[in-house]
C-alpha positions as CSV (number, residue, x, y, z in Angstrom):
1,M,-21.5,137.8,-96.0
2,V,-20.3,135.4,-93.2
3,T,-18.1,132.5,-94.6
4,I,-17.9,129.3,-92.7
5,P,-14.5,127.5,-93.5
6,T,-14.4,123.7,-94.5
7,T,-12.7,121.2,-92.2
8,A,-9.7,121.0,-94.5
9,E,-9.1,124.6,-94.0
10,L,-8.8,124.2,-90.1
11,S,-5.8,122.8,-88.3
12,I,-6.2,119.8,-86.1
13,E,-6.3,122.0,-83.0
14,Q,-8.9,124.3,-84.7
15,R,-11.0,121.3,-85.5
16,I,-10.8,120.0,-82.0
17,G,-12.1,123.4,-80.8
18,Q,-15.0,123.3,-83.2
19,V,-16.4,120.2,-81.6
20,L,-16.1,121.7,-78.2
21,A,-18.8,124.0,-76.6
22,T,-18.8,125.8,-73.4
23,A,-21.4,127.5,-71.3
24,V,-21.9,131.3,-70.2
25,G,-24.0,132.2,-67.1
26,H,-23.8,128.6,-65.8
27,A,-23.7,128.3,-62.0
28,S,-20.4,126.1,-62.4
29,G,-18.6,129.1,-64.0
30,L,-20.0,131.6,-61.6
31,G,-19.1,129.8,-58.5
32,V,-22.8,129.9,-57.2
33,N,-25.5,127.4,-56.6
34,V,-27.8,126.4,-59.4
35,G,-30.8,128.9,-59.3
36,D,-28.8,131.7,-57.5
37,A,-29.3,135.2,-59.0
38,V,-26.1,137.0,-60.0
39,A,-25.6,140.7,-60.5
40,D,-25.2,142.0,-64.0
41,D,-21.5,142.8,-63.6
42,Q,-20.8,139.1,-62.6
43,L,-22.7,137.9,-65.6
44,R,-20.6,140.2,-67.8
45,A,-17.4,139.1,-66.1
46,D,-18.4,135.4,-66.8
47,A,-19.0,136.3,-70.4
48,V,-15.6,138.0,-70.6
49,R,-14.0,134.9,-69.2
50,V,-15.9,132.7,-71.6
51,A,-14.9,134.9,-74.6
52,E,-11.2,134.3,-73.5
53,E,-11.8,130.5,-73.7
54,I,-13.5,130.9,-77.1
55,N,-10.4,132.9,-78.4
56,S,-7.8,130.6,-76.6
57,Y,-9.3,127.2,-77.8
58,G,-11.2,128.2,-81.0
59,L,-14.5,126.8,-79.4
60,G,-17.2,126.0,-81.8
61,G,-20.1,126.6,-79.5
62,V,-21.5,128.2,-76.4
63,C,-24.7,127.5,-74.4
64,W,-26.5,130.5,-72.8
65,F,-27.8,130.3,-69.2
66,P,-29.4,133.3,-67.4
67,G,-27.9,135.1,-64.5
68,R,-31.3,134.9,-62.6
69,P,-34.2,132.6,-62.8
70,G,-36.4,135.2,-64.3
71,G,-34.0,135.6,-67.2
72,N,-32.2,138.6,-68.5
73,P,-33.6,141.3,-70.8
74,P,-33.2,140.7,-74.5
75,E,-31.1,143.5,-75.0
76,Q,-28.6,142.3,-72.4
77,V,-28.6,138.7,-73.9
78,A,-27.9,140.3,-77.3
79,E,-25.1,142.4,-76.1
80,L,-23.3,139.6,-74.2
81,I,-23.7,137.0,-77.1
82,T,-22.3,139.8,-79.5
83,L,-19.3,139.8,-77.1
84,L,-18.9,136.1,-77.3
85,E,-19.1,136.1,-81.2
86,S,-16.4,138.7,-81.5
87,A,-14.0,136.4,-79.7
88,A,-14.5,133.7,-82.4
89,T,-12.7,133.1,-85.6
90,V,-15.5,130.8,-86.9
91,P,-19.2,132.0,-85.9
92,L,-20.5,130.2,-83.0
93,L,-23.2,127.7,-82.7
94,V,-25.1,129.7,-79.9
95,S,-27.4,127.2,-78.0
96,T,-30.0,127.5,-75.0
97,D,-32.7,125.3,-73.5
98,Q,-35.8,127.1,-74.4
99,E,-38.5,124.3,-74.4
100,G,-41.4,126.3,-72.9
101,G,-43.0,125.6,-69.5
102,R,-40.7,125.2,-66.6
103,V,-37.6,124.9,-69.0
104,A,-37.0,128.2,-70.6
105,R,-33.7,130.2,-70.2
106,M,-35.2,133.4,-71.7
107,R,-38.0,134.6,-69.8
108,E,-37.9,138.4,-69.2
109,G,-39.1,140.2,-72.4
110,F,-39.8,136.7,-74.1
111,E,-42.9,135.0,-74.8
112,V,-42.7,131.6,-73.2
113,A,-44.5,128.7,-74.7
114,P,-46.6,126.5,-72.6
115,A,-45.3,123.2,-71.5
116,A,-45.3,120.5,-74.0
117,R,-48.0,118.4,-72.3
118,E,-50.3,121.5,-72.5
119,L,-49.9,121.6,-76.2
120,A,-50.3,117.9,-76.9
121,G,-52.2,117.2,-80.1
122,D,-52.5,120.7,-81.3
123,L,-50.0,120.6,-84.1
124,E,-50.6,124.0,-85.5
125,A,-50.2,125.5,-81.9
126,I,-47.0,123.5,-81.6
127,R,-45.6,124.9,-84.9
128,A,-46.6,128.4,-84.2
129,H,-45.1,128.5,-80.7
130,A,-41.9,127.1,-82.1
131,V,-41.7,129.5,-85.0
132,R,-42.2,132.6,-82.6
133,T,-39.7,131.0,-80.0
134,A,-37.2,130.6,-83.0
135,Q,-37.7,134.3,-84.2
136,Q,-37.2,135.6,-80.5
137,L,-33.9,133.6,-80.2
138,R,-32.5,134.7,-83.5
139,A,-33.2,138.3,-82.6
140,V,-30.7,138.0,-79.6
141,G,-28.2,135.9,-81.6
142,V,-29.1,132.3,-80.6
143,N,-29.3,130.0,-83.5
144,H,-29.6,126.5,-82.0
145,V,-32.4,125.6,-79.5
146,L,-32.1,122.5,-77.3
147,A,-35.7,121.4,-77.9
148,P,-38.1,119.9,-78.4
149,V,-38.2,117.0,-75.9
150,A,-38.6,113.7,-77.8
151,D,-38.9,111.6,-74.5
152,V,-42.2,109.7,-74.0
153,D,-43.9,110.5,-70.7
154,S,-43.9,106.7,-70.0
155,N,-42.9,106.7,-66.2
156,P,-45.3,108.5,-63.8
157,D,-42.4,108.4,-61.2
158,N,-39.9,110.4,-63.5
159,P,-38.6,113.4,-61.6
160,V,-37.2,115.2,-64.5
161,I,-39.3,114.8,-67.6
162,A,-43.1,114.7,-66.9
163,D,-44.8,117.7,-68.6
164,R,-41.8,118.3,-70.6
165,A,-42.9,115.4,-72.8
166,Y,-45.7,115.9,-75.3
167,S,-47.4,112.6,-74.6
168,S,-47.3,108.9,-73.1
169,D,-48.4,107.7,-76.4
170,P,-45.3,107.4,-78.6
171,H,-46.8,108.1,-81.9
172,E,-48.7,111.2,-80.4
173,A,-45.4,112.5,-79.1
174,A,-43.8,111.8,-82.5
175,R,-46.3,113.8,-84.4
176,C,-45.9,116.8,-81.8
177,V,-42.2,116.5,-82.1
178,V,-42.1,116.7,-85.8
179,A,-44.4,119.6,-85.8
180,A,-42.0,121.5,-83.3
181,V,-39.1,120.7,-85.4
182,E,-40.9,122.1,-88.5
183,G,-41.6,125.3,-86.4
184,F,-38.2,125.9,-85.2
185,T,-36.9,125.4,-88.8
186,A,-39.4,127.9,-90.2
187,G,-38.4,130.4,-87.6
188,G,-34.6,130.1,-88.5
189,V,-33.0,128.1,-85.7
190,A,-31.6,124.6,-85.6
191,S,-33.6,122.5,-83.3
192,C,-32.3,119.5,-81.1
193,V,-34.4,116.6,-80.1
194,K,-33.5,115.2,-76.7
195,H,-32.6,112.8,-74.9
196,F,-31.7,110.0,-77.0
197,P,-32.2,107.1,-76.4
198,G,-35.1,108.4,-74.3
199,H,-35.3,109.7,-70.7
200,G,-39.0,109.0,-70.2
201,D,-39.0,105.6,-68.7
202,T,-36.7,106.4,-65.8
203,A,-37.2,107.2,-62.1
204,T,-33.9,109.0,-61.9
205,D,-32.5,112.4,-62.9
206,S,-29.4,112.3,-65.0
207,H,-28.2,115.4,-63.5
208,V,-27.6,113.7,-60.1
209,D,-27.2,109.9,-61.1
210,L,-27.2,107.3,-64.0
211,P,-30.7,106.4,-64.9
212,V,-31.2,102.8,-66.0
213,V,-33.8,102.1,-68.8
214,T,-35.0,98.4,-68.1
215,A,-37.0,98.0,-71.3
216,T,-36.3,95.2,-73.6
217,L,-35.1,96.0,-77.1
218,E,-38.5,95.4,-78.4
219,Q,-40.1,97.7,-75.9
220,W,-37.6,100.5,-76.5
221,R,-38.2,100.2,-80.3
222,A,-42.0,100.1,-79.7
223,V,-42.1,103.2,-77.2
224,E,-39.0,105.3,-76.6
225,A,-37.5,105.1,-80.1
226,V,-40.6,106.3,-81.9
227,P,-40.3,110.0,-81.6
228,F,-36.6,110.0,-82.1
229,E,-36.8,107.9,-85.4
230,A,-39.7,110.3,-86.6
231,A,-37.5,113.3,-86.1
232,V,-34.7,111.8,-87.8
233,R,-37.0,111.1,-90.8
234,A,-38.2,114.7,-90.7
235,G,-34.6,115.9,-90.9
236,V,-33.9,117.2,-87.4
237,P,-30.6,119.1,-87.6
238,S,-29.3,117.8,-84.2
239,V,-30.0,115.1,-81.7
240,M,-28.9,115.3,-78.0
241,S,-27.5,112.2,-76.3
242,G,-28.8,111.3,-72.9
243,H,-26.6,110.1,-70.0
244,L,-28.8,107.0,-69.6
245,L,-28.0,103.2,-69.4
246,V,-30.0,100.9,-71.7
247,P,-28.8,97.4,-70.7
248,A,-30.5,95.8,-73.6
249,F,-28.1,97.6,-76.0
250,D,-24.9,98.4,-74.0
251,D,-23.3,98.6,-70.7
252,Q,-22.2,102.1,-71.4
253,P,-24.6,105.2,-71.0
254,G,-26.1,106.6,-74.2
255,T,-23.5,109.4,-74.6
256,F,-20.6,106.9,-74.6
257,S,-22.5,103.9,-76.5
258,R,-21.3,103.4,-80.0
259,R,-23.9,100.8,-80.5
260,L,-26.6,103.4,-80.0
261,L,-25.1,106.6,-81.4
262,T,-23.4,105.0,-84.4
263,G,-25.0,101.6,-84.7
264,V,-28.6,102.7,-84.4
265,L,-28.7,106.4,-85.0
266,R,-26.2,106.5,-87.8
267,E,-26.0,103.1,-89.5
268,E,-29.6,101.9,-89.0
269,W,-31.5,105.2,-89.3
270,G,-29.2,106.8,-91.7
271,Y,-28.8,110.0,-89.6
272,D,-26.0,112.4,-90.7
273,G,-26.9,115.5,-88.5
274,V,-25.1,116.6,-85.4
275,V,-25.1,114.6,-82.3
276,V,-24.8,116.9,-79.3
277,S,-24.0,115.5,-75.8
278,D,-26.1,116.5,-72.9
279,S,-24.0,118.6,-70.4
280,L,-20.8,116.7,-69.7
281,L,-21.0,118.2,-66.1
282,M,-24.0,116.0,-65.1
283,D,-23.3,113.1,-62.7
284,G,-24.7,110.7,-65.3
285,A,-21.7,111.5,-67.4
286,T,-19.0,112.1,-64.9
287,R,-19.3,108.9,-63.0
288,G,-16.1,106.8,-63.2
289,R,-14.5,109.1,-65.8
290,T,-12.2,112.1,-65.8
291,T,-13.0,115.0,-68.0
292,G,-10.3,113.8,-70.6
293,E,-11.8,110.3,-70.7
294,I,-15.3,111.7,-71.0
295,V,-14.6,113.8,-74.2
296,V,-12.5,111.1,-75.8
297,D,-15.2,108.4,-75.1
298,A,-17.9,110.5,-76.2
299,L,-16.4,111.4,-79.4
300,N,-15.4,107.9,-80.3
301,A,-18.9,106.8,-79.5
302,G,-20.5,109.2,-82.1
303,V,-20.9,112.6,-80.3
304,D,-20.1,115.6,-82.7
305,Q,-20.5,118.6,-80.2
306,L,-19.1,117.9,-76.7
307,L,-21.1,120.1,-74.6
308,M,-19.8,121.7,-71.3
309,P,-16.9,119.4,-70.1
310,A,-15.6,120.4,-66.6
311,S,-12.6,121.9,-67.9
312,M,-12.0,123.3,-71.5
313,A,-8.2,123.1,-71.0
314,E,-8.2,119.5,-69.9
315,A,-10.7,118.6,-72.6
316,H,-8.8,120.3,-75.4
317,T,-5.5,118.7,-74.3
318,A,-6.9,115.3,-73.8
319,L,-8.3,115.3,-77.5
320,V,-5.0,116.7,-78.8
321,R,-3.2,113.8,-77.0
322,A,-5.7,111.2,-78.1
323,L,-5.2,112.1,-81.7
324,D,-1.3,111.9,-81.4
325,E,-1.6,108.5,-79.7
326,G,-4.2,107.2,-82.2
327,R,-6.9,106.8,-79.7
328,V,-9.1,109.1,-81.6
329,T,-8.7,108.9,-85.5
330,E,-8.4,112.0,-87.6
331,Q,-11.2,110.6,-89.7
332,R,-13.5,110.7,-86.7
333,L,-12.6,114.1,-85.8
334,N,-13.2,115.4,-89.3
335,E,-16.6,113.8,-89.5
336,A,-17.7,115.6,-86.3
337,C,-16.2,118.8,-87.4
338,D,-17.8,118.6,-90.8
339,R,-21.2,118.0,-89.2
340,V,-20.9,121.0,-86.9
341,L,-19.6,123.4,-89.7
342,R,-22.4,122.2,-92.0
343,L,-24.9,123.0,-89.4
344,K,-23.3,126.4,-89.0
345,R,-23.4,127.0,-92.8
346,S,-27.0,126.2,-92.8
347,L,-27.8,129.0,-90.5
348,V,-25.8,131.9,-91.9
């Protein structure tokens, strides 16, 4: 039987490792352009590199990206994830984006669900697709799916969400999101609603810039917040923070906003699951911050899993230094580590 340690059983450096997550197969690690296909031996070499990082820093998570746009066959995915797990002293939280439609990392040999918009209103179909997706992911070693999208399709000029959202009606979107969360749970994987506080009402892609949500506080609560709050009430295991600026709340993007992640999500809504950052490689996160500043600021704001900082060495070193200097408290690190380990414990 797999045993997940408690936070108290880990050293400070091991706790830091548990709140960090890297990526395998991502263009940044392979030195290629996004969307480029790479040979199988290149993908395996990247997995070996990532396994060394996992071993060196005691990383708690890894996010799977395919070596080619059509994905990789299930047996290859399973083999490389097994390689990564073998490098970890604590079982990994293995994540991937498998929403369905145009965002699905697993394609070859997998049944890809339709885009969210196509399923809107059919709660049974949403649950059934989520169950089947979860079962396929577990079969290859993935236990954490970065889905469903809880954004509301509230801006027709949005370049990145559109059909990834279930509906322009926040209450309809909320019902669909809860159904997906239920399906993923029934299928054996932890789900992650994204991109809090809501990427729907933007005209900018946070991969390439910092989107600004101009809604008033009242408008945000009436629209963008509704599916996220419903997911929290339904017990969603994790919530992904978006690199989005909501001036009504803060002058910091969501991933770095203590008012949103701690004030609203934790204190107001009572959420105690894992908060996962969106990729910390994205321009919406890196603007004006070094890698070290990014991970320290995000952890202090309330992020529990720091996903894909540009340099794992720099991120780990910065967090060790911040703990030593009192810029991050041991209590905050322990809270984040506790949540990550608790989620892992629920999946073994």
